C-alpha positions in Angstrom: 122.1 103.2 164.4 119.4 105.6 163.7 121.2 108.5 165.6 123.3 109.0 162.5 120.7 111.1 161.3 121.8 113.4 164.2 125.4 113.4 163.1 124.0 113.9 159.4 122.2 116.9 160.6 124.9 118.6 162.2 127.2 118.1 159.1 124.5 119.9 157.2 124.3 122.7 159.8 128.2 122.7 159.6 128.1 123.3 155.6 125.6 125.6 155.8 127.2 128.0 158.4 130.3 127.7 156.1 128.1 128.6 153.0 126.8 131.5 154.9 130.1 132.7 156.2 131.5 132.6 152.7 128.6 134.4 151.1 128.9 137.3 153.5 132.4 137.6 152.6 131.7 137.4 148.9 128.7 139.6 149.0 130.7 142.1 151.0 133.6 142.0 148.9 131.6 142.5 145.8 129.2 145.6 147.2 132.6 147.2 148.3 134.3 147.2 145.2 131.5 148.2 143.1 130.8 151.1 145.3 134.6 152.1 145.1 134.6 151.8 141.6 131.7 154.3 141.3 132.9 156.6 144.0 136.2 157.1 142.5 137.3 160.8 141.6 139.8 162.0 139.0 142.9 163.7 140.2 145.3 165.6 137.9 148.2 164.4 140.4 147.8 160.6 140.0 150.4 158.5 138.6 150.1 157.4 134.7 147.6 155.3 133.8 145.6 155.9 136.9 141.8 156.2 136.7 140.7 157.8 140.0 141.1 157.8 143.8 139.1 157.3 146.8 140.0 158.6 150.5 137.9 156.5 153.0 138.0 156.4 156.8 137.1 153.5 158.9 138.1 151.8 162.3 140.3 154.9 163.3 142.3 155.2 160.1 142.3 156.9 156.7 142.5 154.6 153.5 143.6 155.8 150.0 142.7 154.1 147.1 143.8 154.4 143.6 142.5 152.6 140.7 144.2 151.6 137.4 142.2 151.5 134.2 144.2 149.2 132.9 147.2 148.2 134.8 150.2 150.2 136.8 153.5 150.4 134.7 155.1 147.7 136.7 153.9 144.8 138.7 153.7 145.7 142.3 155.6 143.2 144.8 152.1 142.4 146.8 148.9 141.7 145.1 146.0 140.6 146.8 143.6 138.4 144.7 139.8 138.6 145.6 138.6 135.0 144.6 138.3 132.3 147.1 135.0 134.0 148.5 133.4 133.1 145.4 134.6 129.6 145.0 134.2 128.5 148.6 130.6 130.0 148.7 129.8 128.0 145.6 131.4 124.7 146.8 129.8 124.8 150.1 126.6 125.8 148.4 126.8 122.7 146.0 127.9 120.6 149.1 124.8 121.8 151.1 122.5 121.2 148.0 123.7 117.6 147.6 123.1 116.9 151.6 119.6 118.3 151.5 118.1 117.8 148.1 120.1 114.9 147.0 120.5 112.5 149.8 117.3 113.8 151.5 115.8 114.0 147.8 112.6 111.8 148.2 111.6 114.1 151.0 112.8 117.7 149.8 113.5 117.4 146.0 110.7 115.5 144.4 107.0 116.7 144.4 105.2 113.5 143.3 101.8 115.5 142.9 103.4 117.4 139.8 105.4 114.6 138.2 106.5 110.8 138.6 110.2 110.8 138.7 112.8 108.3 140.2 115.2 109.9 142.6 118.1 109.7 140.4 115.9 111.5 137.5 115.4 114.1 140.0 119.3 114.5 141.1 120.2 114.3 137.3 117.9 117.5 136.5 119.0 119.3 139.6 122.9 118.8 138.6 122.7 119.0 135.0 120.3 122.2 134.9 122.7 124.2 136.9 125.2 124.4 133.8 122.7 125.6 131.4 122.4 129.0 132.4 126.0 129.6 132.6 126.2 128.1 128.9 123.8 130.2 127.5 124.9 133.1 129.6 128.4 133.0 128.6 127.7 132.5 124.6 125.4 135.5 125.0 128.2 137.6 126.3 130.7 136.6 123.9 128.1 137.3 120.9 127.5 140.7 119.3 125.1 141.2 122.3 127.9 142.2 124.3 127.4 145.7 122.5 124.0 146.0 123.8 124.2 145.3 127.7 120.4 146.2 128.0 119.3 143.7 125.7 121.8 141.1 127.4 120.3 141.6 130.8 116.6 141.4 129.4 117.5 137.9 127.6 119.1 136.5 131.1 116.0 137.6 132.9 113.9 135.5 130.3 116.2 132.5 131.0 115.5 132.7 134.6 112.0 133.1 134.3 112.0 130.1 132.1 113.9 128.2 134.6 111.9 129.4 137.3 108.9 127.9 135.7 110.6 125.0 134.9 111.9 124.1 138.3 108.3 124.6 139.8 107.2 122.0 137.2 109.2 119.2 138.8 110.6 120.1 142.4 108.8 120.8 145.5 108.4 124.5 146.2 111.4 125.1 148.4 113.8 123.1 146.1 112.6 124.9 142.9 113.5 128.5 144.7 116.9 127.0 146.1 117.7 125.7 142.3 117.0 129.0 141.0 119.3 130.5 143.4 122.2 128.0 142.8 121.4 128.3 138.9 122.0 132.0 139.3 124.9 131.8 141.7 126.5 129.2 139.3 126.6 131.8 136.8 128.3 134.1 139.2 130.9 132.1 140.3 131.8 130.9 136.7 132.0 134.5 135.7 134.8 134.7 138.5 136.4 131.4 137.7 136.2 131.5 133.8 136.3 134.9 132.9 137.1 137.6 135.4 140.1 135.6 137.0 141.6 134.6 133.4 141.4 138.1 132.3 143.0 139.4 135.1 146.0 136.8 135.1 146.7 137.8 131.5 147.0 141.5 132.2 149.6 140.2 135.3 151.5 138.3 132.9 151.8 140.9 130.6 153.1 143.2 133.3 155.7 140.5 134.5 156.8 140.0 130.7 157.1 144.0 130.4 154.1 144.0 127.8 151.5 146.7 127.7 148.5 145.0 128.8 145.2 145.1 126.5 142.3 147.0 128.0 139.8 144.7 126.6 140.9 142.3 129.4 139.9 144.5 131.9 136.5 145.7 130.3 135.3 142.1 130.1 136.0 141.6 133.6 134.0 144.8 134.5 131.0 143.6 132.6 130.9 140.4 134.1 131.3 141.9 137.8 128.5 144.3 137.1 126.5 141.8 136.0 127.1 139.7 139.3 126.1 142.7 141.3 122.9 143.2 140.2 122.4 139.3 140.6 123.3 139.3 144.2 120.5 140.7 145.9 117.8 137.9 144.4 120.0 135.0 145.1 120.0 136.2 148.8 116.5 136.1 148.9 116.2 132.8 146.9 118.4 131.1 149.4 116.3 132.4 152.5 113.3 131.5 150.8 112.9 128.1 152.4 111.9 129.6 155.5 108.8 131.5 154.0 105.7 129.7 152.8 104.4 132.6 151.2 107.5 132.8 149.0 107.6 129.0 147.9 104.5 127.6 148.8 101.7 129.3 146.8 100.3 128.6 143.2 102.4 131.5 141.6 105.8 131.1 143.4 107.8 131.0 140.2 106.3 134.4 139.2 107.4 135.4 142.7 110.9 134.5 142.4 110.8 136.1 138.7 109.8 139.5 140.1 112.2 139.1 143.0 115.1 139.6 140.4 113.3 142.8 139.1 113.4 144.0 142.7 117.2 143.3 142.9 117.7 145.5 139.9 115.9 148.5 141.0 117.4 148.5 144.6 121.0 148.0 143.3 120.3 150.6 140.6 119.5 153.2 143.6 122.6 152.3 145.5 124.8 152.2 142.5 123.6 155.6 141.3 124.0 157.0 144.7 127.7 155.8 145.0 128.3 157.1 141.6 126.6 160.8 142.1 126.1 161.3 145.5 122.3 160.9 144.9 120.1 158.0 144.1 116.9 157.8 142.2 113.8 157.6 144.6 111.8 156.3 142.0 113.4 152.9 142.5 111.9 152.6 145.6 108.5 153.2 144.6 109.0 150.5 141.8 110.3 148.1 144.3 107.3 148.5 146.8 104.8 148.2 143.8 106.8 145.2 143.0 106.6 143.8 146.5 102.8 144.4 146.6 102.2 142.5 143.5 104.3 139.8 145.3 102.0 140.0 148.5 99.0 139.7 146.4 100.5 136.5 144.4 101.0 134.7 147.5 97.6 134.9 148.9 96.4 132.6 146.2 95.6 129.4 148.1 97.1 126.1 147.1 94.7 124.2 145.0 95.5 120.9 146.8 92.9 119.9 149.4 92.7 117.2 152.3 90.5 114.9 150.1 93.2 115.4 147.5 96.0 114.7 149.6 94.1 111.8 151.2 93.2 110.3 147.8 96.6 110.1 146.5 98.6 107.0 146.3 101.8 106.8 148.5 105.2 106.9 147.1 107.5 103.8 148.1 109.0 106.1 150.8 105.8 106.9 152.3 104.5 103.6 152.1 108.0 102.2 154.0 107.2 104.3 157.0 103.5 104.0 157.0 103.4 100.1 157.0 106.0 100.0 159.9 105.1 98.9 163.2 104.1 101.9 165.7 103.0 104.0 162.6 99.4 104.2 164.1 100.3 105.4 167.5 102.9 108.0 166.1 100.4 109.0 163.7 97.5 109.6 166.4 100.6 111.6 168.3 101.1 113.7 165.4 97.5 114.2 164.9 97.1 115.2 168.1 100.1 117.5 168.6 100.8 118.8 165.5 98.1 119.1 162.7 96.2 122.0 164.1 99.0 124.0 162.9 100.6 121.8 160.1 97.0 121.9 158.4 96.0 123.0 154.5 93.4 125.0 156.7 95.2 125.5 159.9 93.0 126.1 162.8 95.3 127.0 165.6 95.0 131.0 166.6 95.1 133.1 163.6 97.6 130.9 161.6 96.7 131.0 157.8 99.3 128.8 156.6 101.2 125.8 157.6 104.8 126.5 159.1 107.3 126.1 156.0 104.2 124.6 153.9 104.7 121.2 156.1 101.6 119.4 156.3 101.0 116.9 158.9 97.4 115.8 158.1 96.8 112.5 156.1 99.0 109.4 156.9 101.1 109.9 153.4 101.7 113.5 154.9 103.1 111.9 158.2 105.1 109.2 156.7 106.6 111.7 154.2 107.9 114.1 157.0 109.0 110.9 159.3 112.5 112.3 159.4 111.8 115.7 160.0 109.4 114.4 162.9 111.9 112.4 164.5 114.4 115.5 164.8 111.9 118.2 165.4 109.5 116.4 167.9 111.3 113.0 169.1 114.7 113.4 170.0 114.5 117.3 170.3 111.8 119.5 171.8 112.0 122.1 168.9 108.4 121.2 168.2 105.6 121.8 169.1 106.4 125.4 170.3 106.5 125.9 174.0 103.2 128.3 173.6 101.4 125.7 171.8 99.9 122.3 173.0 102.7 120.4 174.9 103.8 116.7 174.1 104.6 114.8 176.9 107.8 112.3 176.9 105.9 109.2 176.3 104.3 110.5 172.9 108.0 111.3 171.9 109.0 108.1 172.5 106.2 106.7 170.3 107.6 108.7 167.5 111.2 107.6 168.2 110.3 104.1 168.2 108.3 104.2 165.2 111.1 106.0 163.0 113.8 103.8 164.4 112.1 100.6 163.7 112.0 101.5 160.0 115.7 102.6 160.4 116.7 99.3 162.0 115.4 97.0 159.4 
């Protein structure tokens, strides 16, 4: 029964919900500990090995936090590890990527106007590419470049720009930016799993054995944690970008994504400096605004694909399957009459300049390609068209339902 699509949609929603919740927990913990570390104040009365302290007030109570630069003289009885937020965020994100971009790859992952790939090839590139960034970055961090943190960060930025361009040559706009976010998030979680946590375990084991821990392990963990701090905001932008066609659906979306990493650096630099000194450098906001103006300008470049280009393009096997099904002509006419005024390469509804989410519903190929989403958005639900737009009657919705179920029941 085709309504398995409804169940699949709810599975995707549930995994997305888990991903968002755990991401908030991870980001919140990361920002808090970076801020706490920068706000620590020295105090000669602190215990041996203590680096600084911070007093905070929250929720009706006072908190007194003391940081040991390497480790305390003895192992505390209770120790809280901050790791599951990172792991659960990455695992739920990977599951969501598989649900949307692998299972739904013919619709959401591959762009046949860019390159002709089989779905399995796209999935292989999708999964395999996520490890490349971590391997390169990890080797750079273990090399002599670790003594030059600015150079190291610049090289990481170059890798991100190359990956942004590369993804955009293969995947749909939404998939390209999402994968760039997953690429970066993989580096961040791998930092936690392969470097931060193992080094902290070494320190804990040394304490248990009565040995004096080596300070280098804490230093390595601190460097990786700081890198994660600067990468966080761009990842959040990339994960939300699929809601905004101006971010993913323009000619220079790969440059837009690259510039977003620079805005993440300027914003975090302001807050990190403010936490450390009590006053942030205001020039960072001027740079951020300038970068956003450049991004807005780049997004205004119109997509080069015209209606004529789309009409002339040969249908993919996925599109042909739906376009040749019984009931397609009636469903196609219904979509044209109710949806294409907004979902067009040059929308004619109101003051709209871009199709929502860059979803086009003009040509037979367009409609066939979006069959699943048309079924969910305008067939079994009334999400589309919006209440303020042209209203679709139930008979029209039934035509859409009958067409898609005809294909699924074959």
